[in-house]
N, C-alpha and C positions, 0 to 999 in steps of 0.2 A: 297546524300542529306546532307545538313549541319545540325548539331545538333541543337536542340531547347535549348536555355539557360534556366536553372532553377536556381533561387537564393533563398537563405533562410537567413533571418536575425533574430537571436534570441533576441527579446526585453527583455524577461525574461524567466528563466527556474527554478526559485526557488519557492517552494510553499509559502514561506513567502511573497515575493514580487509579485508573480503571474507568470503564464505560458502564454507566448504570442510569437508567431512566425510569422514573415512576410514572405510570399511566393510570388515569382514572377514566373509565369508559362506562357511562351510566352509573350504576351503583358499585361496579367492580373496580378493584385496585389490582393492577398487574405490574410486576417488576420486569422491565425489559433489560435482560442481561444483568450480571453482577460481577464486574471485574474489579471491584474496589479492593484496594489493599487494606482499607480500614472501613468496616461496616458500621461503626458506631453512629454514623449519621443517619442510618436507616431506622428511623423511628416512625411509629404510626402518627398520621396527621389527625390530631384531635378535632380539627375543624370539619373532617369528613365523616359522614354517617358510616356506621358499620356496613360492610358489604353484605349483600343478600345472597348467601350461599346455603347449601343444604346444611352444612355444619359451620356456624358463624365463626369467624376468625377471632382469636384472642385480641384484646385491646393493644397488646404490645406488638402484634404481628404486622410488619410493614406492608404486606400485600396478601392478596388471596391466592395469587398464582405467580410463579416465576418462569420466565422463558429464557432459554439459553440459545442464542442464535448461531454460535460457532465455538470451536475449541481453542481459539487463541486466548492467551492468558488475560489480556486486557478486557475480555468479555466474560470470563468465568472464574478468575482467581479467587473471588470472594464467596463462591457458592458453598464451599465446604464449611466455612465459618458461619455462613447464613443458615445452612441446614442444621448445624449443631445448636445454634441459638433458637431456631424455630423449627423443630423436627416435624411438625404437622404441615408445614407449608410445601405444597407439591412443586416439583421442578420438571418442566417439559422441554424436550429437545429431540433432535433427529437421531436415528439409529446410528449413523456414522459418527456423529459427535459423541454419543454415549460410549461407543466402542473405543474411540480414540482416548477418551478420558479414563476409561476403565483400565487401559494399558498403562497410562501415565500415573494414575492415582489408585492406590489400593483402598481408599476410604470407602466406607459403606454407602455414603450418600450417592456415589456415582452409580452403583448398581440399583439404587432405589429411584433413579430418575425415570419419569414416565416417557416412553418413546412414542413419537407421533409419526405416522406414515406420511409419505410425500403426497401432496395434492389430494388429500382426503380430509374433509372437515371433521374435527373432533370436538365433541361437546365438553367444554369445561364446566358449563352450568346449563340449565334448561334454555336459557336465552343468550348464551355466549358460546361461540365456537372458535376454534383455532385451526388454521390450515398452514402448512409449511410448503414453500416453493423454493426450489434450488436457487441459490444466490450466486453460484460460481465461486471464484476466489480460492476455495479450499474444500476438501471433502467434508460434507455435512453442513456447510454454511447455508443458512436458510433466511428467506424473507418470511416474516411472521404476519399472517393475516388474521386479525381479530374482528369478528362480526358480532355485534350486539343487536338483538331484536327487541325493540321497544313497542309496547302495546298501548296505544292511546285509549282504546276502549276494548270491549270484548270482541269486536269484529275487525278492527283495523290494526295492522302491525307494520312497523317500518324498521328496516335494517340499516345499520350504520357500520362501516368497515374502516378500521385503522390498520395500515400496513407499516411494519417496522423492519428495517434492515440495518445490519452493521456494515461491514465491508461487502461489496458485491462487485462482480466483474462480468463484462459482456463479451470477453474474449476467452476462447478455450485455453486452459493450461494443461499440463501433462497429467495432472491428478484430479482435475475437476472440469466438467463441462461448463460452458458459459451459461450465465443467466439467460433464459429465453423470455424475452418480453412478451411473447405470445401468451404466456401463462397469466399475464395480467390484463390483456386486452379483453374488453367486453365486461369487465367487472366494474362495479360502482365503488370506488375508493374515496372515502370522504377525507381521510387524513393520511398523508404519507410522511413518515419520520425516517430520515436517512442521514448518514454521515456525509459531511462535506467532502471528505477525501482530499483530492488535489485542488479543490476549488474550481476555478474556471480554466486551469491550465490543461493542455492537451498532450497526451503521450505520443511518442513516436510509435510506429507499428511494432507489434510484439516481436516479429522476426528481426527487426532492426535492433531492438533492445538486446536480444539474445546474441546477435552477431557482434555487437559492440563489446559485450561482456567477454565473449570468447576471445576476441582480438586483443583486448586488454590483458587477459591472462597469458596469452601466447607471447605478447611483447615482454611481459614481466619475466616469464621463464627464459626467454631468449637472452634477456639482460642479466640472467642468473640471480633474479630476485625471487625469494619466497613470497607467497601471497597469503594474507590472513583476511578472512571474510567473516565478520560478526553477523549472525542471523538469529531470528527467533527459533524457538524449539520446533515449531511446526510451520510448514508452508514454504517459505523462501529457500531454506537450506535444501529441502528435498527436491524442489524444482531445479536448483542449480546442479545438484548431483546428477539428476536424470538428463539434464541438458548436456553436461560434459561427457557422460557415458554414451550418449547417442550422437555426438557431434563428429562428423567425419574428419575434421581437422584435428580435433583434440585427442581422439582416441589413439593417434599415432605418437603422442608425446610420451616419453619415458619419465613419468612423474607419479608421485604418490599423493593422493588426497586424504588427509587425516581429518577425522570427524570426532569432536569431543563428546563426552559422555551424554551431556544433556541433549544435544542435537541428534546423537545416535539413538536415544530413546524415542525421539520423534520419528526417526526412520523406522524403527521397529514397530511403532504404533501404526504407521501407514501399512506395513506388511501385514498387520493383523486384520485389516479391512480390505485385503486384496480382492475378494469376490465382488465388491461394490465399486472398485476403481474402474476407469475406462478400459475398454477392450484392448487397446494398444499396450497399456501397462500390464495387463494380465498376460498377453502374448509374450511380452518381454520377459516376465517373471517365469514363464514356462521353460525358457532356454537357459536362464542363469539367475543368480541372486538379484533381487530387486535393486539393492544398493551396494552390497559389498563385493569386492573383487580383489583377491589376494595374489593373482598371477597375471602375467602379461605386462605390456609396457605401461599402460595406465592402470593404477591400482587404487582402490578405495577401501580404507580400513578404519575401524575405531581407533581413536588416538592411542598410540603406544610410544615406544622409544623411537624418536626421529633420528635416523642414521644417515640419511642422504638428503642433501640440499641441491637445488631449490625444491620446495614442496608447496602444497596448498593446504591450508588449515582452515576448516570451518569450525567456528566456536560460537557458543551462545553469546548473544549481544550484551549480556550483563557481566561477561568475564573480564577480569583485569588482564589486559593483553601484555602488561609488563612482565608477567611471569614467564613468557615465552622468549624474552629478549636473549637470554643466554644460549638457548639451544638453536634459535634461528639466526643469530648473528646480526650483522649490520645491514645486509642487503634484503630489506623487507618492504613490501608494498601492502598497506592496509586498505582494502576496498570496502568502503562503508556504504551500505544500501541507503538510498534516499527514502525516508519513511513517508507514507501517505499523509501523515499528519503535519508534515513540514514542507509546504509548497514553496516557501522561500528558498529551500535547498535546491529544489528543481529549477526554480527561476534563475538562481545564480550558479548552481552547480558548485557550491562552495561550502556548504554547511557540514563541517566535520565535527562529530559529537564526542570529543574525548576530553571534556572539561575536567573529569574526575580521574582520569588515567594519565599517568606520565609515561609517554612513549619515548624510546631512545631517539636522540636527535637525528640519527642517520636514517630512521624509518620514514618512508614517504607515505602520504595519505591521499586518497582519491575517492570520489563518490561514483556510484553507478546506479542505474535504474533498471530493475526487472519488476515492473509493476504487477501487483496482485489486487489492486483496488482501482475503481473507475476514475477517469479524469472528468473534466468539465463537460465535454461533449457527450460522453456516455451517461453522465448524471442527467443531463438535459433529455437525452433519448429515453431514459427510464421514466422520467416524469411525464413526457408527452405520451408514452404508450400506456401508462397507468391512469392518466387523466384525473388526478385527484382534485378535490375542491380546495384543499389546504395542503401546503408543503412546509414541513418544519425541518430545518437543518441544524445539526449539532456538530461541533468541532472545537478543539481546544483554542483555536485562533479566531477571535471575533472578526479579524480582517478577512479570513477565508469565507466565513458566513456572509459577511457584508458583500463580498464580490458576487456570491451566488444570488443573493436577494436583489442585486442590481442588474441582473441579466434581463434586458428588455423583453426577450422572447418568453421569459417566465413571468415577468411582472404583468404582462398584458393578458395572461391567461389564468393565473392561479393566485391564491392568497398565500404569500410567502412569510414565514415566521422564523426568526432566529431563536434557538434554544440557548439560553444563557445560564451557566451553572449557578444554582442557588436561587433562580428566579422562576416562579410558577407561571406557566403559560396556559390560559384558559380560553377556549373558543367554543362557541355554540355551533355544533355540527347540524346543518340542515340542508335542504336542497340548495343548489348553487345560487346564493343570493349575492348580487354584485355589490361589492364594497370598495371604497376608494383604496387603491393599492398603497398609497402613502401612509395609510394607517398601520401597515405592517412592515414595509421595507423602508429603510432610511433613504432619503433622496441622494442621487448621485452627486458627489462633491466635484465641482469644477473650479479651476484656478485660471484667472485671467492673467494676461501678460503682454509683453511688447516685443516685437522683432525689429532689430536695428541692423541694417546692412552697411558694410564698408567695402572698400576696394579689396581687402584681403580676408575678410571673415564676415560671419553673420552671428549676432549675439541675441540670445533669447533670454529675456528677463521675466521672472514670475514673481507674484506677490509673496510677501513674507509669511502669509497664512499657510502656505504649503509646508513650511518648516514645522508646523505643529502636528502634522500627520506622522504617526510612529513609523510609517514605512519610509519616510524620508532618509533616516539614518542608514538604512540598507541601500537605498538608491544612490546616496551620495558617499558611499563608503570610501572610495578611492579618489573621488573628485574627477573621475574620468567617465565619459559617456560614449555611447555608440548610437548612431542614427541610421535608419534604413527606410527606404520607401516601400510602402505597401499600397500599390495603386497610386492614388493621389494623396494618401495620408503619410505623413512622416512620423515614424514611431521611434521614440527615444528611450533608451534604457541605460541604467548605470552599469559599469563594469566592476565586477567583484575583485577582491584580492586574489582569489584562486585563478581567475582568468588572466589577470596581469602577470601572475607568476608563471602560468603555463606558457604565456606568450614569450616571456623572457627565456624559459627553459627551451623553447623551440628554436632559439638561436644557438645552434649546435656549435661546439668547440671545433676550431679548425686545426688544432695542434695535436690531435690524437686520432688513433684508428677507431672509427665507429661507422655505423651504417650510413650516416649522413655524409661522410666523406668517401664513401665507397663508389667505385666506378659503376656498379650495377644497381644503385639505389635510385628508383624513380617512382614518383607518385605514391610515396610512403610504402612501397613494396620492393621486395628483393627480386632481381631478374638474373641472378647468378645461377645458371642451370646446375652447377655442382654443389649448390648450397641446399641444406635440408629445408630452408625457408623459402625456396624458390616459389614465387607467385603469391606469397603471404604478405600481409601488412606487417611491418616491423618497426620497432622503436628506433628513431634516428640516433639515440645514444647507444644502441646495442652493437654487437659485433659477432663475427663467426670465423671459423678457421680458414675460410676461403676468401677473406677480405682482400679487396684489390684497391690500392690507392686511386683516388680520382684522377683520371687522365683525360684522354681525348674522348669526348662525349659524342663523337660522330661515328661511332661503331655502326656500320650499316646493318649488321645482323641484329644488334640490340635495338636499333631504331626501328627496324621492321617489326620486331616482336612487340615493341611498345605500341606501335600504331595499331596492331591487331588487338592488344589487350585493352587499350584505352576505351574501346567501344563498350566495355562492361562497366565503366565508371559513371 
C-alpha cells in the first residue's frame, strides 16, 4: 500500500506573532490554531488540490477546518479576523474553551464555534474524524487527534492518525487536571506534533515552585517592597491568586492583592465555567468568592485606588509598568515569570524582558517559575506513551528543537522532525518503516579540546569552532564558569550576570540593622519567638521591630531550637 502524504507548514510558532500550523492529511487541509497577529500570510496553496468535502472550499480559503486547542491568545487571537475573512470555514474547539472565549469576546464568531465533546470521535467528513483529549495546563486545553481513513480499494481501508497539542502538562494544577497519558496508550499514532516547551530542561517539583514563589513574596513584603507580577490574561494569574488565597503562611499577611482589568476579566471568565472546574475549586467557591475578597487581612480586589503600601499588583504582561511608578514609589520588586518559550531564561535565571519599558532605577527585577507547560522529561514521557512513528517539534528557538531531536532515547525509537517557520515538511505516513535517523535530526555537535594541569590550576582549551555556536555568547556572558561533578562526569556551565549580581547582593552590609546582622538569624530563617516572622525564611536585607544586634551566638536555648529545626532542611 502506498503511504499517505502528510504535510505541515508552520505559519507561526512564536508566542509574540502567534502559533498557527497548516496540516494536509490526505486530501484535507486543517488549520491547527490561529494565534497570528496578522493573517495575511494565510493563503490557499495553489499547488494542492482542492479538498474533498461535501461542500468544496473556495479557492481563497486557507483550510477546510480550523481547530482551536486552547484559549490562550497566542493560539486563538487571529480566529476572529479569520472567520470574518472566511465566514464559511468551521472552527472546532472544546466547550470550556468556547465558554471562556464567549466571556472575553462578544464577537459572533465565538458563539458560532462548533463544540466537540471530550474523548468522543466527531466526523469532520465521511473519512476524517476529530477527537479531543484533555491536555492539562488550563481549562479546555486539548490534544487534537485527527484520523483519516484511506481506502486502497473497495474492501481494504487503512487509518492514519495525527495528534497535535499546544501546551500540555502532566501535573495537576488548581484549575485543570493533568494530561492522562493513559488516554493515548493503545492508539496507533502516526504523527505527533507538539510544542518544544522548555526543551530538554527539567522543572523542580510543583510544590517546590509554589513554595519558592510564596517565600519570595513574603520576603519582599517583609522588606516593605510592593510586588508587581506581569501575567497573561488567562492561566498563570488565576493560579497565583488561588495559591496565595489557600496558602497557610500567606493568608496571615495584612496585604492587598490588586488585579488589573484585563487579568480580572480572565478571573471572571473562569468563574463562568465553575461547574466544569475541579471539585476542590467548586467546594472553595461554595464558601466564598472564587477570586475576590474585600475583607480580612489578605484582600484580593480589582485594581482601584491604591492607598496602602506595600501591596501586590497582578497586571497583564503587555502593560507599561512605568505608569505605576508614582503610586508604588521606589520600593518595588518586579517578578517576571519565566516563559515556556524561553528556556535560556530558566537555564540562567536571568532573562528579564523589559526592553521596551523603562522602569525606575530603584525597582528590582527577578524571575520566578510556576510552570504550566511540560519540561523535557515530561515531553519524553508523552512521546513514549503515545508511541508515534513520527514526532514533529515546533518552537520559536531552533536551538530548543535541536536539543530535543538530539535526545538519544528519542532518536533510537522515533523519526524526529523540526518544524521551521516558512518551510514545508512532508512525510509519507505508513507502517513503521525504519529510516536512518540522521535523515531527520542533525548530528550531535561535539568539540574537541585539551586539558593542561599545573601546580595551581587546571586549564581547559577548546577549539575556536565552538565560538560559532550562537549559544556561546550566553555561556560566556560574564567570563565566569562553575563546574560540578555528576558521577564521574564534570559538568561546566557559564554564570550569568544575574547570578553574579545576586552573589554580590548576598554579601550583606555590616553597618546597618538588618536580618543578616540579627542575633536570631540562622539558615535564612528568623528564630526570634517574639517576631511575626518566627520560623519563616526571611530576606537578609530585611528587618523587624524586634531586631537584636548580633552578639553571643552560643545562646543554649537558641542552639537547642536550631538543632531541632535543622532536621527539616
